[in-house]
C-alpha angles and dihedrals in degrees: 000000000000118000113217115180103142100202094045094044094048090049092050092049090050092049090047091052089054095245099096126105112281125151092206120091121234093016113164132178109240111208093188093051093047093047091056095044098047106020103031094155094044095239094140093047091049091053096054104027103048090175087074100045090108089067115082132206125350093339088081089076096062106028090158089063092058121103118253091251093054090046090050093048088052093049094245124137112186111230093017112049093015127019124251115243114273089207135357110209118225089231088067096061099082087055105043094079099042134097124223111292091033104282119139120258108271092231097048118223110021104202134290116339097175128144119240107286097246092055107028093116096052120088122213091265089072090066091051100040126092092230113081100172096095 
C-alpha cells in the first residue's frame, strides 16, 4: 500500500529534512529510532532495499554495525554490495544497539559502528548548518 496524501507527505518530508515547523530547538529526525519504532522486523526495508534481504530483524536498520561474520552470512559487503555510511549521527548511538521496543541487543555490541575517520567528531548538524569551519 502506498500512502499518497499530498499535504501530509509534503509536511512530513519537510519535517524530516529539518526545515519543517517545530517549536522545539535542536529537533532532529532520527532514522534509526524511527526504523526500530515502526519497522522493528525490517519488513519495509527488505521490500525496498533488496541488497539487505539477508539481514533479518532490527539489524537491517544498522548494517554497518554488524560483525564481519554476520555481514558475510547475509551476503552483504560494505562498500561493494551496500554503501558504507557517509556519516553516523551522534543521536543514533543510543538506538544502534537496541531492539524494537527499546530493549538492548541480546548479543551486546555488534561490531564497529564508527563514523568515517575524517568526520567522526562531527554530528549531523554540521552537514545542515551554514557554518562549515568546525
